[in-house]
Steps between C-alpha positions, in 0.01 A plus 500: 500500500788648305455843353537561128834665572623188683375275221688712248818452704453123472442530126820702469690227681372242250594728211848527649528121525404463133836659416667194651266243347786310337626425853183328618304393190656331200391220269663255746375625836261734673580585861372778723589853390514604866855365526590812300326759713740787583437441869615138457796564270632782718639258758622234256880525463537185294790454258428493127635143487472222758767231534348156550737297716365146479587273792307191388808276499596595856168576672328227299722242667404640840140408423421192712518192277671664201852422381658550158776289352769646276324468164178643645686802640654566160163463323336740747777755444457478122122541533540802730742655252252445217231663715718808530590519869795731561675289760497132593590410855690173544612334821830312445566467872204265552653194328761378254222450247395864530862605462535298180171639371624854568815432297292380206259795521791746494643322194169545315554875474140588582367852465400500867766570761588199715502597868621255764328494837769484770528532876727751673766229528809598296559140389151481351548834325833383360343181361246712313771731367683199357188403305525821295147616584395857422437589861411383848205545730657511848244382754522599866284598794326832531402546861673492842274232646618248244864584561459459872295179492668321209866597540530701824605802298464862601334739251831656402647152443219413259571808294876441510466142377258601224730783396798265485313252277367763260837677478675171428260416216523852360880492502485217244321716243160336534156657494406480867150512644450469875187304590442603860211297629221569744562874500135563583549384861809716546513824707528798266823631653673165444347472154643838403850426634507147363379575147679830447830352618474200268412727207745783552799334661457159337419660162223249432336558163158441649330433830205259507272555795292197589150463636599143579169407660271702274374685805502865390211693356565652157499846661767386746712363215467830314602698809805285584612464138479877446726563801748223424537614139637832627720343770688271262583732211676449260407131539165407350208346686363148447212324671456141613166383638310188603127437476394395851206743505430489126654846454819415311402652166335802662807561715732458202303767312515726808878466507523579127270800549745621767789470256633145525675416174487120535265243652587142590239258368436133426296329233153409633599642839718202593691539824512426867172483693241697299759580235631818341361771275414327171708611202198500269284708737763762579606549139149526361371724781805726473439551129121519486424668833809703590609573144854379565677311222659158546688275259250216549367356176138486603394256228733239655372531857254212489732259322793562736290486815343172387840354413652585836199367690541174310872481582431579866207257517310784663164635388347831601135517600241544223416853620862618496518839324624504140610135471239302695271264306196718566662838428344508152244225535129581507188296562245762603232550239468870580875560471514308173221719363682820601835386360328407174344848481834664582660302217228612260571860608868447418613547860532161665740660750198686642410178682857411598796673668709388202458262210636150565692510171723766655664229713463208258160373618148493363148524639335172589127449540379193683153362557391460861213566738552877457472488121210652312328428172720722284822328605349152468357572152832645378699216650281234340508677163881497514468123552266465199164475678222757457246525781145615410368779721206291622724249681771742616350537846498122541866473393603781737325334795660165420845659477456676834382179665786286366763758588358535850516124552849479351630805696703593192462641149366271230733367235412544132405133489264533797337811354451328165349196671242715682409701190468197272292313755249787525495540122421128463216530753354786298506305178 
């Protein structure tokens, strides 16, 4: 057992955390105060503001089965701009239609910067320059194995070619980010030489390290990102990650905690294979958990993510964080009871990480096998039917039975049918 002295130390910690209550408990959300423990914050080197570089237009079209035509690309760009992303990545080199869409997006004069994804081929870079984009994301390989197997290049040749491409883009007055992929399989000595050369001799504005196969632990990302950030000064650090192990958002936060100033994301996690770090998850977690500001207009998250899923003809799973159908949908009788009590206490967020209204959603209560009497009574009263207490148990059992047979929640019509049938039997 803890001594009284040790218990007092714990109480002092909680008193300390109360000073930062506005960071973890507001009228919109209530998250753990332990994110603000001194021992936790001491190793967080996050920037005050995080740049959201949204790659939905490019990575989205690398999602198997997804393709956008010109008008859809333009509509997505407008929606992303309304959402508040800082940069929109376009990919004019993929097709004439994408090139035309890029021209139109640039003409719109959006608040977000338009960044063209390009290869290290000078001709491709030049095409992007001629489109009057705000900058380019120069994509090239990040480890010696790839250079050897794909192009029979020596390590020094990889760096030389990358340096040439970045220098060429920079000489035309563009913002230049180098997206150097699959760094996390690269030997550290090559990684140092490769990245520092591109940053210092190529004068890249930023270096984006990529966990291309989502294979690193968050602690590994933090370690590598912390080192790279120092190697590439004065260039800034960006992070690109995929979700093969379900760690994309966690790894993005680890990179930000290490000092990355921008993260590459996609709406709903669209992207190749298991996809990329979802824009909505990274932005919300950065703000609510790390305490890092973004320009994302949180109240528009749900609308924009739904719109882009509709355009892409792609639907996330119901249990997808933040935007999935079930994220704010409840059927459990016990949970409904607790949420109702939390509401009565004036702190609904006590039963939620954040209120759904924060992102443009609302709570939804459905009737199913897991529902209890309180939810069923309230639901029926909202539909204009009052259930006497003496037949409530019979209604609850009937609801559970029907929902079990149906393997789905009951519609309002089905619930009304059950209730009215039992009421008729009583009379």
